[in-house]
N, C-alpha and C positions, 0 to 999 in steps of 0.2 A: 627846298633843300639847297644850301650854299655850295659853290664850286669847291671851296676848301674842304668842307666836310665830306663831299663826294669823293674827292681825290684821295683824302686820307683813308677812306674806307676801301678804295680800290687798291692802294698800296698794301694795306694789311692783307687783303686776300691774295695778292700776288706774291708777297714776300714770305708769308706764313711765319713771321718772326714773333717771338713771345713779347708780350707787352709788360713793362715794369711800371709799378705805381708806388710812389712814396707818399706817406700820409702821416700826420701826427694826431693822435687821439688824446683828448683831454677830459675824458669822462671816467667815472668809476673811481676806484680807490688808487688808481695809478697816477696821481697828480704830482707826486714828489719827483718822479722821473718818467716822463712820457715814454711810452713804448714805441718802438719802431715797427714798421709794417713792411714785411718782405714779401715779394711776390714769387710765386712758383707757377710756371706755365702749365696750363691744362688745355691740351689740344682737342679740338672738336673736328667735326667733318669739314667745317667751312672756315672758321677762324679761331685763333686762340683767345682764351679768357684768362683773367687774372684770378688766382686763388690767394686770399689773404690769410697769413698765419701770424698770431700774436707772439712776439719774442721779447717784449719789454719786461722791465722789472719795476718793483715798487720799493723805494727806499733801499735799493741795493740787494734786495732779496728776491728770489725767484717766486712768482705767485704760486700758491698751492694748487696742485692739480685736483680735480674732483675725485673723491674716493668712490670706488664702485659700491662699497658697502653702504655709504650714506644714503643714496636714494632708496636702496632696498629696505633699510631700516625705517626710513621715513614712510615708505609705502606700507610697510607692515604696521607701523603705529597708526597710520590713517585707516587701514582696513580694520584694525582692532577697535578703533574708536567708532567706526561705522557699525560694526557688529554690536558693540555695547549699546550704542544709541538705538539700533533697531530692536534689540531685546528689551530695552527700557520702554519703548513705544508699545511693543507687543504685550508686556506685562500690564501696562496701563489699559490697553484695549481689552485684554482678557479679564481684568478686574472689573471693568465697566460692564462687559458682557455677563459676568457672573452675577453682578448686582442686578442687572436687568432680568436674568433668569430667576433669581430669587423672588423678585417682584412678581413675575408672571406666575410662579408657583403659588405664592400667597394669594394672588388674585383668583387663580383658578380654583384653589382649595376653598376659598370663601364662597365662590359661586357654585361650584359643583364638587362637594366633598367626595373623597374616595370611599366607597362603601367598605373596602377592606375584605369583607367576607360576602358570602351570598346573601341575598335578601329573600326572606320567606314571606310571600304575599298569598292572598287567598287563591288556592288551587294552582299556585305556580312558585317555582324557585328561580330566582334571577341571579345570574353571575355577570359582573361587569369588569372589564379591563380596559384602561386607557393608557397607551404607551406613547411617550413623546418620541419625536424623530431624533436621530443623532446627526449633528451637523458639525463640521469643522469650524472652529472659530477663526476670525481673521488672523492671518499670520502663521497658521500651522504649517503651511507649505515651507515658509522660511525656516521654521524650527526643524523640519525634516532635513533641509539642506545643511543646517548647522549641526546635525547629528543629535538633536534633542528629541525626546519621546513625543509622539503625536498625542494631542489632547483632543477629546471629543466633548462637545457641549450639547446637552439636551435642550431642544428648542420646542416649546409648546405652541400648538396651533389652535385652530378654532373647532376642533372636534368636541362633540358633546353628546350626552345621553340623558334619558329621563325614564324612570320607572317608579310610579307612585299610584296609590289607591285613591280613586275619586269619591266624592260624596255619594254617588249613586251606586257604588260597589264595583264599578268597572276599573280596570287597571290601564293606566296610560303608559304606553311603551313607545319610545322614540330614540332615534340617533340622528345626528346631523353633522354637517361640516361647513364651516364658514371659510371663505377664501382668505389666504394670508396666514401670517404667523406673528407671534409676539403679543404685546399688550393690545394693539388695536383689534386683532382677531378675537382675543378673549373677551374684550369689551362688547363686540358685536355678538359673539356667541351668547353672552349673558342676556342681552336683550331678547334674542330669539328664544332661548330656553325659558326665561321667566314669562315671556309673552305667551308661549305655548301653554305653560302651566295655568296661566290666568284664563286663556281661552277654553281650556278643557273644563273649567268649572262651570261654563255656560251650558254644557250639555251638547255642544256642537259635535258633528262627526269629523273624521280625519280630513276629508276633502275641504270642508269649510274652514277648518283650522289652518290648513296650508294656504288657503286663499288669503286669510287675514295676515299670516306671516309674510306672504309675498308683499302685501300692502305695506307692512312695517318695514320690510327690506327696501322697498322702492322709495319710501318717504323719509325714513330715519337713518338708514345705513348707506351713506353716500359711497358710490363706486364699489359696492360690495355685492357679491353673489354668494349663494349658499345652496346646499342640497340637504334633503331631510327625508326620513321615513317616519310617519306618524301612525300609530295603531292603537286600537282599543280592544282589550281582551276582556271578555265577559266570563267570569269564573263559574257562573251558573250554567251557561250553555256551552262553554269552551269554544266559543266562536271568536275569531280574530278578524277585525275589520281594519283595513289599512289603506293608506294613500302615500304616494311618493312624489317627490319633487326633484327629478334628475339624479336620484341617489341609487347606489347599488341595491338590488332587490333583496329582501330577506330570503333565507334558506330554511327549508323545513326538513328536519331529520326524523325519519320514521322507519323503524325496523332496520337500522344500520345503514340506510341509504339517504344521502343528502341530495335534495333537488331544489333549484331556485324557484321561487313563486312566480306566477305570471303577473307582470307589472301592469297596473292600470296607467292610462296616460297622465302625464304631469311633467312640466318643465321646471328647471331649477328656479329657486327664489331669486327675484331681482332681474329676471330676464325680460319680462313683459308685464304691462300693467293689468291686463285682463286675462289671466291664464284660466284654464279649466283643469281641475284635478279630479280624475276618476277615482272610484273606490272599489276595492276588491274585498271579498269575504272568504275566509277559509275556516272549515270546521276542523278543529284540533281534537286529538284523542289523548287519553292518559298515556304517558311515556314519550310523547312527542317532544322534540326540542326545537325551538324557534331561534334562529341565529340572525341577528341584525348587526351590521358593521359599517364602518366608513371605508372609503376607497384606498386608504393606506394599507389595508390588508391584502389587496389584490394587485395594486399598481406599484411596480418597482422598475427601476431602470434596467436591471439585468434580465427581465422577462417581459413578455407582452401580456395584455390583459387576459386573453383567453387562457394562457398558461397559468396565470395567477388565479383565475376563477376555478380552473380544474384542480389546482392544489388546495384551494379552500374547501371545495366540495369533498375531496378525498379526506382531508383532515377532519371536517365536520362530521363525516359519516361515523366516526368512532365516539361521538358524544352521546352520553346517556344522562338521564335526570340524576341518577345516583352519584355520578362522579363530578357533578358541578360543586365548586368552581374549578377543581383541579384539572378537569378536562379542558377548560378554556385555556389554561396556562400551557398545557401540552399542545393544543391546537396552534397557539401563537408561535410556539417553538418550531412546530412542524413546517409552518409556512414561511419561516425565515427569521423570526424574531423581530426586533425593532427595525422599522423601515428607515434607512438612512436619508430618505428624501421627503418623508411625510409622516405625520403622527397617525396613530391608529386607535380606534375605539371599537370594542366588540361587546355586544350584549347578548347573552344566551338565556332563553326562558325555557325551563323545563316544566311541562304540564303534569301536575300531580293527580288531577281528577276532580270532578265536581263534588 
């Protein structure tokens, strides 16, 4: 640091006099008559600084002062444009989601038609209900902020069911759930459901069929797991033979009391290459109601699984063969209606007698 610069700095600190600065600016629209720059002292704790104030004119006229309203209007226009752009993107997104939803419904209906009414099979009456989950589409949160009505989009998952008479006279009964939602889950569900229907034609038991479905899941359905309950009902003996793969156990309603069946061992499909699926046998009676369902019926965010199971048992206790399928609709309403986080499939079998 030079002696002159040092000394000047000392003098300023000692005298504490304001510093004046003259400058000429040649930028902007003020080229006709350059503005002058006048300094005003701004004292600090240690030494004064110069504050520059524009006082020049352009062409003899005073430069216009910024209006307070102009930035506000500009900001309002910018916000309005942003909202309009956001709504346009939301409309496109919702249109795309609606198109995907329509595709999944068409695919699901082609794979697993809705029975609409109860199915009357030998010695049994079967009622089925599949309810899609309710999920907010992308952007609904922003619509709420903007004061627009919230819209819900039904999303289909991989829940499935099967109830059909086999060539040997037995009735194949099954429900299952594939992980995920949308078209991939429905495509995987189709492979498992049709695979089960083909395996049932071979005369194999429920445990063997689940073993083959596990092999199918491991080899053909990449990064997918699934659960299922598969049973065979003999209308001549009224015996129900079943096996499970990590799925909620069926419920037996007898005399107005609903009880869960004792589950044989069995892990979910796609978990291991060599699982062992045990088999259970239950002797049914005329007037019994067998209830099979997916986990969307008992698992909800606002309650734990134990509470959900208790509600299902309480609601199922009122089911009778005579009130199928209306009793199934009442049961779904009692346990909470559509699940906002998962789809639900419920199959109720009323035993008519041999």
